[in-house]
N, CA, C and O atoms as a GROMACS GRO file, in nm:
protein
  584
    1MET      N    1   1.601   0.402  -0.204
    1MET     CA    2   1.465   0.411  -0.150
    1MET      C    3   1.440   0.549  -0.090
    1MET      O    4   1.335   0.609  -0.114
    2GLN      N    5   1.536   0.600  -0.012
    2GLN     CA    6   1.518   0.733   0.049
    2GLN      C    7   1.511   0.842  -0.057
    2GLN      O    8   1.433   0.937  -0.045
    3ARG      N    9   1.592   0.827  -0.162
    3ARG     CA   10   1.592   0.926  -0.269
    3ARG      C   11   1.457   0.926  -0.340
    3ARG      O   12   1.405   1.032  -0.376
    4THR      N   13   1.399   0.807  -0.360
    4THR     CA   14   1.268   0.796  -0.424
    4THR      C   15   1.160   0.859  -0.337
    4THR      O   16   1.074   0.931  -0.387
    5LEU      N   17   1.165   0.832  -0.206
    5LEU     CA   18   1.065   0.891  -0.115
    5LEU      C   19   1.079   1.043  -0.110
    5LEU      O   20   0.979   1.114  -0.109
    6LEU      N   21   1.201   1.092  -0.106
    6LEU     CA   22   1.223   1.237  -0.103
    6LEU      C   23   1.171   1.301  -0.231
    6LEU      O   24   1.107   1.406  -0.227
    7THR      N   25   1.199   1.238  -0.344
    7THR     CA   26   1.152   1.291  -0.472
    7THR      C   27   1.000   1.289  -0.478
    7THR      O   28   0.938   1.385  -0.525
    8ALA      N   29   0.938   1.182  -0.430
    8ALA     CA   30   0.791   1.174  -0.428
    8ALA      C   31   0.734   1.281  -0.337
    8ALA      O   32   0.633   1.343  -0.370
    9PHE      N   33   0.797   1.305  -0.224
    9PHE     CA   34   0.750   1.409  -0.131
    9PHE      C   35   0.759   1.546  -0.197
    9PHE      O   36   0.664   1.625  -0.190
   10ILE      N   37   0.870   1.575  -0.262
   10ILE     CA   38   0.888   1.706  -0.326
   10ILE      C   39   0.787   1.723  -0.440
   10ILE      O   40   0.728   1.830  -0.454
   11ALA      N   41   0.767   1.618  -0.522
   11ALA     CA   42   0.670   1.626  -0.631
   11ALA      C   43   0.530   1.647  -0.576
   11ALA      O   44   0.455   1.729  -0.630
   12GLY      N   45   0.494   1.576  -0.470
   12GLY     CA   46   0.362   1.594  -0.409
   12GLY      C   47   0.345   1.732  -0.350
   12GLY      O   48   0.237   1.791  -0.360
   13LEU      N   49   0.450   1.784  -0.290
   13LEU     CA   50   0.446   1.919  -0.233
   13LEU      C   51   0.425   2.023  -0.343
   13LEU      O   52   0.343   2.114  -0.327
   14ILE      N   53   0.497   2.011  -0.453
   14ILE     CA   54   0.481   2.104  -0.565
   14ILE      C   55   0.340   2.093  -0.622
   14ILE      O   56   0.277   2.195  -0.652
   15PHE      N   57   0.290   1.970  -0.636
   15PHE     CA   58   0.154   1.948  -0.687
   15PHE      C   59   0.051   2.013  -0.594
   15PHE      O   60  -0.040   2.082  -0.641
   16GLY      N   61   0.066   1.991  -0.464
   16GLY     CA   62  -0.028   2.048  -0.367
   16GLY      C   63  -0.027   2.200  -0.367
   16GLY      O   64  -0.133   2.263  -0.362
   17VAL      N   65   0.091   2.258  -0.373
   17VAL     CA   66   0.101   2.404  -0.378
   17VAL      C   67   0.038   2.456  -0.508
   17VAL      O   68  -0.030   2.559  -0.508
   18GLY      N   69   0.060   2.384  -0.618
   18GLY     CA   70  -0.002   2.422  -0.746
   18GLY      C   71  -0.153   2.418  -0.738
   18GLY      O   72  -0.220   2.506  -0.793
   19LEU      N   73  -0.208   2.317  -0.669
   19LEU     CA   74  -0.354   2.309  -0.653
   19LEU      C   75  -0.406   2.426  -0.570
   19LEU      O   76  -0.512   2.481  -0.600
   20LEU      N   77  -0.333   2.463  -0.468
   20LEU     CA   78  -0.375   2.578  -0.385
   20LEU      C   79  -0.368   2.708  -0.464
   20LEU      O   80  -0.463   2.786  -0.463
   21VAL      N   81  -0.255   2.732  -0.531
   21VAL     CA   82  -0.236   2.857  -0.604
   21VAL      C   83  -0.336   2.871  -0.718
   21VAL      O   84  -0.386   2.980  -0.744
   22SER      N   85  -0.367   2.759  -0.786
   22SER     CA   86  -0.458   2.765  -0.901
   22SER      C   87  -0.604   2.777  -0.860
   22SER      O   88  -0.688   2.815  -0.942
   23GLY      N   89  -0.636   2.745  -0.736
   23GLY     CA   90  -0.775   2.749  -0.690
   23GLY      C   91  -0.846   2.616  -0.702
   23GLY      O   92  -0.964   2.606  -0.671
   24MET      N   93  -0.776   2.512  -0.747
   24MET     CA   94  -0.838   2.381  -0.763
   24MET      C   95  -0.880   2.319  -0.630
   24MET      O   96  -0.967   2.232  -0.629
   25ALA      N   97  -0.822   2.362  -0.519
   25ALA     CA   98  -0.860   2.309  -0.388
   25ALA      C   99  -0.978   2.386  -0.328
   25ALA      O  100  -1.021   2.355  -0.217
   26ASN      N  101  -1.030   2.483  -0.400
   26ASN     CA  102  -1.144   2.562  -0.355
   26ASN      C  103  -1.268   2.512  -0.429
   26ASN      O  104  -1.284   2.542  -0.548
   27PRO      N  105  -1.357   2.437  -0.361
   27PRO     CA  106  -1.472   2.380  -0.432
   27PRO      C  107  -1.564   2.485  -0.493
   27PRO      O  108  -1.627   2.458  -0.595
   28GLU      N  109  -1.574   2.603  -0.434
   28GLU     CA  110  -1.660   2.706  -0.491
   28GLU      C  111  -1.606   2.752  -0.627
   28GLU      O  112  -1.684   2.776  -0.720
   29LYS      N  113  -1.474   2.763  -0.638
   29LYS     CA  114  -1.413   2.802  -0.766
   29LYS      C  115  -1.434   2.693  -0.871
   29LYS      O  116  -1.464   2.722  -0.987
   30VAL      N  117  -1.418   2.569  -0.830
   30VAL     CA  118  -1.438   2.456  -0.921
   30VAL      C  119  -1.582   2.450  -0.968
   30VAL      O  120  -1.609   2.432  -1.087
   31LEU      N  121  -1.676   2.465  -0.875
   31LEU     CA  122  -1.818   2.462  -0.913
   31LEU      C  123  -1.852   2.580  -1.004
   31LEU      O  124  -1.937   2.567  -1.092
   32GLY      N  125  -1.787   2.695  -0.983
   32GLY     CA  126  -1.805   2.810  -1.072
   32GLY      C  127  -1.756   2.779  -1.213
   32GLY      O  128  -1.813   2.826  -1.311
   33PHE      N  129  -1.648   2.701  -1.222
   33PHE     CA  130  -1.596   2.660  -1.353
   33PHE      C  131  -1.692   2.563  -1.421
   33PHE      O  132  -1.711   2.569  -1.543
   34LEU      N  133  -1.752   2.475  -1.343
   34LEU     CA  134  -1.842   2.374  -1.400
   34LEU      C  135  -1.981   2.429  -1.432
   34LEU      O  136  -2.058   2.364  -1.503
   35ASP      N  137  -2.016   2.546  -1.380
   35ASP     CA  138  -2.148   2.605  -1.400
   35ASP      C  139  -2.152   2.684  -1.531
   35ASP      O  140  -2.143   2.807  -1.531
   36LEU      N  141  -2.166   2.614  -1.641
   36LEU     CA  142  -2.165   2.679  -1.773
   36LEU      C  143  -2.287   2.766  -1.796
   36LEU      O  144  -2.281   2.862  -1.874
   37ALA      N  145  -2.399   2.734  -1.731
   37ALA     CA  146  -2.523   2.809  -1.753
   37ALA      C  147  -2.536   2.927  -1.657
   37ALA      O  148  -2.624   3.011  -1.675
   38GLY      N  149  -2.450   2.936  -1.556
   38GLY     CA  150  -2.460   3.043  -1.457
   38GLY      C  151  -2.344   3.141  -1.471
   38GLY      O  152  -2.307   3.182  -1.580
   39ALA      N  153  -2.289   3.176  -1.356
   39ALA     CA  154  -2.176   3.269  -1.352
   39ALA      C  155  -2.047   3.191  -1.376
   39ALA      O  156  -1.971   3.165  -1.282
   40TRP      N  157  -2.023   3.153  -1.502
   40TRP     CA  158  -1.910   3.067  -1.537
   40TRP      C  159  -1.777   3.137  -1.511
   40TRP      O  160  -1.759   3.253  -1.549
   41ASP      N  161  -1.685   3.066  -1.446
   41ASP     CA  162  -1.550   3.115  -1.419
   41ASP      C  163  -1.454   3.033  -1.505
   41ASP      O  164  -1.423   2.919  -1.470
   42PRO      N  165  -1.405   3.088  -1.616
   42PRO     CA  166  -1.321   3.011  -1.708
   42PRO      C  167  -1.175   2.996  -1.665
   42PRO      O  168  -1.098   2.931  -1.735
   43SER      N  169  -1.137   3.052  -1.554
   43SER     CA  170  -0.995   3.055  -1.516
   43SER      C  171  -0.934   2.916  -1.501
   43SER      O  172  -0.816   2.897  -1.530
   44LEU      N  173  -1.011   2.818  -1.457
   44LEU     CA  174  -0.956   2.684  -1.440
   44LEU      C  175  -0.932   2.615  -1.575
   44LEU      O  176  -0.859   2.516  -1.581
   45ALA      N  177  -0.991   2.665  -1.681
   45ALA     CA  178  -0.963   2.609  -1.814
   45ALA      C  179  -0.816   2.628  -1.848
   45ALA      O  180  -0.755   2.541  -1.911
   46PHE      N  181  -0.759   2.740  -1.808
   46PHE     CA  182  -0.616   2.765  -1.833
   46PHE      C  183  -0.529   2.672  -1.749
   46PHE      O  184  -0.425   2.624  -1.794
   47VAL      N  185  -0.572   2.646  -1.626
   47VAL     CA  186  -0.501   2.552  -1.540
   47VAL      C  187  -0.502   2.414  -1.604
   47VAL      O  188  -0.400   2.346  -1.610
   48MET      N  189  -0.619   2.373  -1.652
   48MET     CA  190  -0.630   2.241  -1.715
   48MET      C  191  -0.548   2.233  -1.843
   48MET      O  192  -0.481   2.132  -1.867
   49ALA      N  193  -0.552   2.336  -1.924
   49ALA     CA  194  -0.475   2.337  -2.048
   49ALA      C  195  -0.325   2.326  -2.018
   49ALA      O  196  -0.253   2.252  -2.085
   50GLY      N  197  -0.280   2.397  -1.917
   50GLY     CA  198  -0.139   2.388  -1.877
   50GLY      C  199  -0.103   2.250  -1.827
   50GLY      O  200   0.004   2.197  -1.859
   51ALA      N  201  -0.192   2.190  -1.748
   51ALA     CA  202  -0.167   2.056  -1.696
   51ALA      C  203  -0.163   1.953  -1.808
   51ALA      O  204  -0.080   1.862  -1.807
   52ILE      N  205  -0.252   1.967  -1.905
   52ILE     CA  206  -0.255   1.874  -2.019
   52ILE      C  207  -0.126   1.888  -2.100
   52ILE      O  208  -0.068   1.788  -2.141
   53ALA      N  209  -0.083   2.010  -2.123
   53ALA     CA  210   0.041   2.032  -2.200
   53ALA      C  211   0.161   1.970  -2.129
   53ALA      O  212   0.242   1.902  -2.192
   54VAL      N  213   0.172   1.994  -1.999
   54VAL     CA  214   0.284   1.936  -1.923
   54VAL      C  215   0.275   1.784  -1.925
   54VAL      O  216   0.376   1.716  -1.941
   55GLY      N  217   0.153   1.730  -1.908
   55GLY     CA  218   0.135   1.585  -1.910
   55GLY      C  219   0.171   1.523  -2.043
   55GLY      O  220   0.237   1.418  -2.048
   56LEU      N  221   0.129   1.586  -2.153
   56LEU     CA  222   0.162   1.535  -2.286
   56LEU      C  223   0.312   1.529  -2.308
   56LEU      O  224   0.365   1.429  -2.357
   57ILE      N  225   0.381   1.636  -2.271
   57ILE     CA  226   0.527   1.639  -2.286
   57ILE      C  227   0.592   1.533  -2.196
   57ILE      O  228   0.681   1.460  -2.239
   58GLY      N  229   0.545   1.525  -2.071
   58GLY     CA  230   0.601   1.428  -1.978
   58GLY      C  231   0.583   1.285  -2.023
   58GLY      O  232   0.676   1.206  -2.018
   59PHE      N  233   0.461   1.250  -2.069
   59PHE     CA  234   0.437   1.114  -2.115
   59PHE      C  235   0.514   1.084  -2.243
   59PHE      O  236   0.561   0.972  -2.262
   60ARG      N  237   0.528   1.184  -2.330
   60ARG     CA  238   0.606   1.164  -2.454
   60ARG      C  239   0.752   1.133  -2.419
   60ARG      O  240   0.810   1.040  -2.475
   61LEU      N  241   0.809   1.209  -2.329
   61LEU     CA  242   0.949   1.185  -2.288
   61LEU      C  243   0.963   1.053  -2.212
   61LEU      O  244   1.058   0.978  -2.234
   62ALA      N  245   0.868   1.025  -2.124
   62ALA     CA  246   0.876   0.902  -2.044
   62ALA      C  247   0.862   0.778  -2.132
   62ALA      O  248   0.923   0.676  -2.104
   63GLY      N  249   0.783   0.787  -2.237
   63GLY     CA  250   0.764   0.674  -2.326
   63GLY      C  251   0.889   0.634  -2.402
   63GLY      O  252   0.898   0.522  -2.453
   64ARG      N  253   0.985   0.723  -2.407
   64ARG     CA  254   1.112   0.694  -2.477
   64ARG      C  255   1.218   0.637  -2.384
   64ARG      O  256   1.328   0.604  -2.428
   65ARG      N  257   1.184   0.625  -2.256
   65ARG     CA  258   1.284   0.580  -2.159
   65ARG      C  259   1.248   0.443  -2.102
   65ARG      O  260   1.131   0.408  -2.093
   66ALA      N  261   1.349   0.367  -2.066
   66ALA     CA  262   1.327   0.238  -1.999
   66ALA      C  263   1.330   0.256  -1.848
   66ALA      O  264   1.272   0.178  -1.774
   67GLN      N  265   1.400   0.361  -1.803
   67GLN     CA  266   1.412   0.388  -1.659
   67GLN      C  267   1.381   0.535  -1.631
   67GLN      O  268   1.397   0.621  -1.717
   68SER      N  269   1.337   0.560  -1.507
   68SER     CA  270   1.312   0.697  -1.465
   68SER      C  271   1.444   0.768  -1.439
   68SER      O  272   1.551   0.707  -1.446
   69LEU      N  273   1.437   0.895  -1.409
   69LEU     CA  274   1.558   0.970  -1.376
   69LEU      C  275   1.624   0.921  -1.248
   69LEU      O  276   1.741   0.949  -1.223
   70LEU      N  277   1.549   0.847  -1.166
   70LEU     CA  278   1.604   0.789  -1.043
   70LEU      C  279   1.644   0.643  -1.064
   70LEU      O  280   1.665   0.569  -0.967
   71SER      N  281   1.656   0.601  -1.190
   71SER     CA  282   1.695   0.464  -1.228
   71SER      C  283   1.596   0.358  -1.185
   71SER      O  284   1.633   0.242  -1.167
   72GLU      N  285   1.470   0.397  -1.168
   72GLU     CA  286   1.363   0.302  -1.138
   72GLU      C  287   1.299   0.260  -1.270
   72GLU      O  288   1.302   0.337  -1.366
   73PRO      N  289   1.241   0.140  -1.277
   73PRO     CA  290   1.174   0.100  -1.403
   73PRO      C  291   1.051   0.187  -1.428
   73PRO      O  292   0.982   0.228  -1.335
   74MET      N  293   1.025   0.214  -1.556
   74MET     CA  294   0.908   0.293  -1.594
   74MET      C  295   0.785   0.203  -1.591
   74MET      O  296   0.790   0.090  -1.638
   75HIS      N  297   0.675   0.253  -1.535
   75HIS     CA  298   0.549   0.181  -1.530
   75HIS      C  299   0.441   0.268  -1.593
   75HIS      O  300   0.364   0.333  -1.522
   76LEU      N  301   0.435   0.269  -1.724
   76LEU     CA  302   0.336   0.350  -1.795
   76LEU      C  303   0.215   0.264  -1.832
   76LEU      O  304   0.229   0.143  -1.849
   77PRO      N  305   0.098   0.324  -1.844
   77PRO     CA  306  -0.020   0.248  -1.884
   77PRO      C  307   0.001   0.186  -2.022
   77PRO      O  308   0.056   0.249  -2.112
   78MET      N  309  -0.043   0.062  -2.037
   78MET     CA  310  -0.025  -0.007  -2.164
   78MET      C  311  -0.155  -0.010  -2.245
   78MET      O  312  -0.151  -0.020  -2.368
   79ARG      N  313  -0.269  -0.003  -2.177
   79ARG     CA  314  -0.397  -0.009  -2.248
   79ARG      C  315  -0.433   0.127  -2.306
   79ARG      O  316  -0.407   0.230  -2.244
   80GLY      N  317  -0.491   0.126  -2.423
   80GLY     CA  318  -0.534   0.251  -2.484
   80GLY      C  319  -0.678   0.246  -2.530
   80GLY      O  320  -0.729   0.341  -2.589
   81ASP      N  321  -0.745   0.134  -2.501
   81ASP     CA  322  -0.883   0.119  -2.547
   81ASP      C  323  -0.981   0.185  -2.449
   81ASP      O  324  -0.949   0.209  -2.333
   82ILE      N  325  -1.099   0.214  -2.501
   82ILE     CA  326  -1.206   0.272  -2.419
   82ILE      C  327  -1.308   0.162  -2.396
   82ILE      O  328  -1.369   0.111  -2.490
   83ASP      N  329  -1.327   0.126  -2.269
   83ASP     CA  330  -1.424   0.021  -2.236
   83ASP      C  331  -1.526   0.075  -2.136
   83ASP      O  332  -1.519   0.191  -2.095
   84SER      N  333  -1.621  -0.010  -2.099
   84SER     CA  334  -1.728   0.035  -2.010
   84SER      C  335  -1.674   0.076  -1.873
   84SER      O  336  -1.727   0.169  -1.812
   85ARG      N  337  -1.571   0.010  -1.825
   85ARG     CA  338  -1.513   0.047  -1.695
   85ARG      C  339  -1.456   0.188  -1.699
   85ARG      O  340  -1.473   0.265  -1.604
   86LEU      N  341  -1.390   0.223  -1.808
   86LEU     CA  342  -1.333   0.358  -1.822
   86LEU      C  343  -1.445   0.462  -1.830
   86LEU      O  344  -1.437   0.566  -1.765
   87VAL      N  345  -1.546   0.434  -1.909
   87VAL     CA  346  -1.658   0.528  -1.925
   87VAL      C  347  -1.733   0.546  -1.793
   87VAL      O  348  -1.761   0.658  -1.753
   88LEU      N  349  -1.765   0.435  -1.726
   88LEU     CA  350  -1.836   0.444  -1.598
   88LEU      C  351  -1.750   0.513  -1.492
   88LEU      O  352  -1.801   0.591  -1.411
   89GLY      N  353  -1.622   0.484  -1.491
   89GLY     CA  354  -1.532   0.552  -1.397
   89GLY      C  355  -1.527   0.702  -1.422
   89GLY      O  356  -1.529   0.782  -1.328
   90GLY      N  357  -1.519   0.741  -1.550
   90GLY     CA  358  -1.519   0.882  -1.585
   90GLY      C  359  -1.649   0.951  -1.547
   90GLY      O  360  -1.648   1.064  -1.498
   91LEU      N  361  -1.760   0.882  -1.569
   91LEU     CA  362  -1.890   0.938  -1.530
   91LEU      C  363  -1.899   0.955  -1.379
   91LEU      O  364  -1.946   1.058  -1.330
   92GLY      N  365  -1.855   0.854  -1.306
   92GLY     CA  366  -1.856   0.863  -1.159
   92GLY      C  367  -1.768   0.977  -1.109
   92GLY      O  368  -1.807   1.050  -1.018
   93PHE      N  369  -1.651   0.990  -1.169
   93PHE     CA  370  -1.561   1.099  -1.133
   93PHE      C  371  -1.627   1.234  -1.159
   93PHE      O  372  -1.625   1.323  -1.074
   94GLY      N  373  -1.687   1.249  -1.278
   94GLY     CA  374  -1.750   1.376  -1.314
   94GLY      C  375  -1.868   1.410  -1.224
   94GLY      O  376  -1.884   1.526  -1.186
   95VAL      N  377  -1.949   1.312  -1.191
   95VAL     CA  378  -2.063   1.337  -1.102
   95VAL      C  379  -2.013   1.380  -0.964
   95VAL      O  380  -2.064   1.477  -0.907
   96GLY      N  381  -1.914   1.310  -0.911
   96GLY     CA  382  -1.858   1.347  -0.781
   96GLY      C  383  -1.797   1.486  -0.782
   96GLY      O  384  -1.812   1.563  -0.688
   97TRP      N  385  -1.727   1.517  -0.890
   97TRP     CA  386  -1.662   1.647  -0.903
   97TRP      C  387  -1.767   1.757  -0.911
   97TRP      O  388  -1.753   1.863  -0.849
   98GLY      N  389  -1.873   1.732  -0.987
   98GLY     CA  390  -1.978   1.831  -1.002
   98GLY      C  391  -2.061   1.852  -0.876
   98GLY      O  392  -2.103   1.964  -0.848
   99LEU      N  393  -2.083   1.746  -0.800
   99LEU     CA  394  -2.162   1.758  -0.677
   99LEU      C  395  -2.084   1.823  -0.564
   99LEU      O  396  -2.137   1.907  -0.491
  100ALA      N  397  -1.958   1.784  -0.549
  100ALA     CA  398  -1.880   1.829  -0.434
  100ALA      C  399  -1.784   1.942  -0.466
  100ALA      O  400  -1.746   2.018  -0.376
  101GLY      N  401  -1.743   1.955  -0.592
  101GLY     CA  402  -1.642   2.055  -0.626
  101GLY      C  403  -1.501   2.008  -0.593
  101GLY      O  404  -1.407   2.088  -0.595
  102PHE      N  405  -1.486   1.880  -0.562
  102PHE     CA  406  -1.355   1.822  -0.531
  102PHE      C  407  -1.328   1.705  -0.623
  102PHE      O  408  -1.420   1.634  -0.664
  103CYS      N  409  -1.202   1.685  -0.654
  103CYS     CA  410  -1.155   1.558  -0.706
  103CYS      C  411  -1.046   1.512  -0.607
  103CYS      O  412  -1.011   1.590  -0.519
  104PRO      N  413  -0.994   1.392  -0.619
  104PRO     CA  414  -0.911   1.338  -0.512
  104PRO      C  415  -0.792   1.425  -0.466
  104PRO      O  416  -0.775   1.446  -0.346
  105GLY      N  417  -0.712   1.475  -0.559
  105GLY     CA  418  -0.596   1.554  -0.519
  105GLY      C  419  -0.632   1.680  -0.441
  105GLY      O  420  -0.585   1.699  -0.330
  106PRO      N  421  -0.716   1.765  -0.498
  106PRO     CA  422  -0.758   1.885  -0.426
  106PRO      C  423  -0.829   1.854  -0.294
  106PRO      O  424  -0.818   1.931  -0.198
  107ALA      N  425  -0.903   1.743  -0.288
  107ALA     CA  426  -0.970   1.707  -0.163
  107ALA      C  427  -0.868   1.678  -0.054
  107ALA      O  428  -0.888   1.716   0.062
  108LEU      N  429  -0.758   1.612  -0.088
  108LEU     CA  430  -0.654   1.585   0.011
  108LEU      C  431  -0.584   1.713   0.055
  108LEU      O  432  -0.548   1.728   0.171
  109VAL      N  433  -0.566   1.805  -0.039
  109VAL     CA  434  -0.508   1.935  -0.003
  109VAL      C  435  -0.600   2.009   0.092
  109VAL      O  436  -0.555   2.064   0.193
  110ALA      N  437  -0.730   2.012   0.061
  110ALA     CA  438  -0.828   2.079   0.147
  110ALA      C  439  -0.841   2.008   0.281
  110ALA      O  440  -0.867   2.072   0.383
  111LEU      N  441  -0.826   1.876   0.281
  111LEU     CA  442  -0.828   1.801   0.407
  111LEU      C  443  -0.714   1.846   0.497
  111LEU      O  444  -0.729   1.857   0.619
  112GLY      N  445  -0.597   1.872   0.436
  112GLY     CA  446  -0.483   1.924   0.512
  112GLY      C  447  -0.512   2.060   0.573
  112GLY      O  448  -0.451   2.098   0.673
  113ALA      N  449  -0.604   2.134   0.512
  113ALA     CA  450  -0.646   2.264   0.564
  113ALA      C  451  -0.761   2.250   0.663
  113ALA      O  452  -0.818   2.349   0.708
  114LEU      N  453  -0.795   2.125   0.696
  114LEU     CA  454  -0.899   2.091   0.795
  114LEU      C  455  -1.038   2.141   0.755
  114LEU      O  456  -1.115   2.185   0.840
  115GLU      N  457  -1.069   2.133   0.627
  115GLU     CA  458  -1.203   2.171   0.580
  115GLU      C  459  -1.297   2.053   0.600
  115GLU      O  460  -1.267   1.942   0.557
  116LEU      N  461  -1.411   2.076   0.666
  116LEU     CA  462  -1.507   1.970   0.696
  116LEU      C  463  -1.561   1.906   0.568
  116LEU      O  464  -1.575   1.784   0.561
  117LYS      N  465  -1.592   1.987   0.467
  117LYS     CA  466  -1.644   1.934   0.341
  117LYS      C  467  -1.543   1.836   0.278
  117LYS      O  468  -1.582   1.734   0.220
  118ALA      N  469  -1.415   1.867   0.291
  118ALA     CA  470  -1.311   1.778   0.238
  118ALA      C  471  -1.306   1.648   0.317
  118ALA      O  472  -1.284   1.541   0.259
  119LEU      N  473  -1.325   1.656   0.447
  119LEU     CA  474  -1.326   1.535   0.530
  119LEU      C  475  -1.439   1.442   0.487
  119LEU      O  476  -1.419   1.321   0.474
  120VAL      N  477  -1.557   1.498   0.465
  120VAL     CA  478  -1.672   1.417   0.421
  120VAL      C  479  -1.643   1.357   0.284
  120VAL      O  480  -1.671   1.240   0.260
  121PHE      N  481  -1.587   1.437   0.193
  121PHE     CA  482  -1.556   1.389   0.058
  121PHE      C  483  -1.454   1.276   0.063
  121PHE      O  484  -1.472   1.173  -0.002
  122VAL      N  485  -1.346   1.295   0.138
  122VAL     CA  486  -1.240   1.193   0.145
  122VAL      C  487  -1.294   1.065   0.208
  122VAL      O  488  -1.259   0.955   0.164
  123ALA      N  489  -1.378   1.077   0.312
  123ALA     CA  490  -1.437   0.958   0.373
  123ALA      C  491  -1.523   0.884   0.271
  123ALA      O  492  -1.517   0.761   0.262
  124ALA      N  493  -1.604   0.957   0.194
  124ALA     CA  494  -1.688   0.894   0.091
  124ALA      C  495  -1.601   0.834  -0.019
  124ALA      O  496  -1.632   0.727  -0.071
  125MET      N  497  -1.494   0.901  -0.055
  125MET     CA  498  -1.403   0.851  -0.158
  125MET      C  499  -1.338   0.720  -0.113
  125MET      O  500  -1.330   0.624  -0.190
  126LEU      N  501  -1.293   0.714   0.011
  126LEU     CA  502  -1.232   0.592   0.064
  126LEU      C  503  -1.334   0.479   0.074
  126LEU      O  504  -1.301   0.363   0.046
  127ALA      N  505  -1.457   0.512   0.112
  127ALA     CA  506  -1.562   0.410   0.117
  127ALA      C  507  -1.590   0.356  -0.024
  127ALA      O  508  -1.609   0.236  -0.041
  128GLY      N  509  -1.593   0.444  -0.122
  128GLY     CA  510  -1.614   0.401  -0.260
  128GLY      C  511  -1.500   0.314  -0.310
  128GLY      O  512  -1.523   0.216  -0.382
  129MET      N  513  -1.378   0.347  -0.273
  129MET     CA  514  -1.263   0.266  -0.313
  129MET      C  515  -1.270   0.128  -0.248
  129MET      O  516  -1.240   0.027  -0.312
  130ALA      N  517  -1.311   0.123  -0.122
  130ALA     CA  518  -1.324  -0.006  -0.052
  130ALA      C  519  -1.435  -0.089  -0.116
  130ALA      O  520  -1.419  -0.210  -0.135
  131LEU      N  521  -1.548  -0.026  -0.149
  131LEU     CA  522  -1.657  -0.097  -0.214
  131LEU      C  523  -1.613  -0.152  -0.349
  131LEU      O  524  -1.647  -0.265  -0.384
  132PHE      N  525  -1.538  -0.074  -0.424
  132PHE     CA  526  -1.486  -0.120  -0.553
  132PHE      C  527  -1.401  -0.246  -0.533
  132PHE      O  528  -1.416  -0.343  -0.607
  133GLU      N  529  -1.313  -0.244  -0.435
  133GLU     CA  530  -1.227  -0.361  -0.411
  133GLU      C  531  -1.309  -0.484  -0.374
  133GLU      O  532  -1.280  -0.594  -0.421
  134VAL      N  533  -1.412  -0.466  -0.292
  134VAL     CA  534  -1.498  -0.579  -0.254
  134VAL      C  535  -1.568  -0.634  -0.378
  134VAL      O  536  -1.569  -0.755  -0.400
  135LEU      N  537  -1.628  -0.547  -0.459
  135LEU     CA  538  -1.699  -0.590  -0.579
  135LEU      C  539  -1.604  -0.651  -0.681
  135LEU      O  540  -1.641  -0.746  -0.751
  136GLU      N  541  -1.485  -0.598  -0.691
  136GLU     CA  542  -1.388  -0.647  -0.788
  136GLU      C  543  -1.338  -0.787  -0.755
  136GLU      O  544  -1.300  -0.862  -0.845
  137ARG      N  545  -1.339  -0.823  -0.630
  137ARG     CA  546  -1.289  -0.954  -0.588
  137ARG      C  547  -1.394  -1.063  -0.594
  137ARG      O  548  -1.364  -1.180  -0.570
  138ARG      N  549  -1.517  -1.026  -0.625
  138ARG     CA  550  -1.623  -1.127  -0.638
  138ARG      C  551  -1.592  -1.218  -0.756
  138ARG      O  552  -1.538  -1.172  -0.857
  139PRO      N  553  -1.627  -1.345  -0.744
  139PRO     CA  554  -1.601  -1.439  -0.855
  139PRO      C  555  -1.667  -1.390  -0.985
  139PRO      O  556  -1.779  -1.340  -0.985
  140GLY      N  557  -1.595  -1.406  -1.094
  140GLY     CA  558  -1.647  -1.370  -1.224
  140GLY      C  559  -1.620  -1.227  -1.266
  140GLY      O  560  -1.661  -1.186  -1.374
  141ASN      N  561  -1.552  -1.148  -1.180
  141ASN     CA  562  -1.525  -1.008  -1.215
  141ASN      C  563  -1.389  -0.989  -1.278
  141ASN      O  564  -1.356  -0.878  -1.320
  142GLY      N  565  -1.309  -1.093  -1.287
  142GLY     CA  566  -1.182  -1.084  -1.359
  142GLY      C  567  -1.083  -0.988  -1.297
  142GLY      O  568  -1.042  -0.892  -1.362
  143VAL      N  569  -1.044  -1.013  -1.171
  143VAL     CA  570  -0.948  -0.925  -1.104
  143VAL      C  571  -0.820  -0.912  -1.186
  143VAL      O  572  -0.756  -0.807  -1.185
  144GLY      N  573  -0.783  -1.018  -1.255
  144GLY     CA  574  -0.661  -1.014  -1.334
  144GLY      C  575  -0.668  -0.921  -1.454
  144GLY      O  576  -0.566  -0.896  -1.518
  145ASN      N  577  -0.785  -0.869  -1.484
  145ASN     CA  578  -0.800  -0.781  -1.601
  145ASN      C  579  -0.765  -0.636  -1.571
  145ASN      O  580  -0.771  -0.552  -1.661
  146ARG      N  581  -0.730  -0.604  -1.449
  146ARG     CA  582  -0.702  -0.466  -1.415
  146ARG      C  583  -0.574  -0.419  -1.470
  146ARG      O  584  -0.536  -0.304  -1.449
   0.00000   0.00000   0.00000
């Protein structure tokens, strides 16, 4: 258990430092990347391409294993279909990212830097997550389908 927590801490630390170094925790830089009609900043496209490449390799290797490197069972997504929940979730994510210049990971990094905008974003994100849980538990919503 301690080894797993230490590994998770180190992975999170590396991820957070990567977000800071790449500029992903800076909402102005992110909004500059998303502003295709204005002063577009393409630098985050390279960050995304690198992240996608690493993710593809990681998921390919992980899919061939029954256990993680720490001898824990692998828990990879099993669904591959595109449904309305996925599309609506992606749209919600994109709208939030475009309005605030934050997505969850960079917002938590910026929150650690005590940025007020990040505090507002994280509070709204947590409220949205709580609302989702309340709506998901209503009868007829199929909680077991998650």
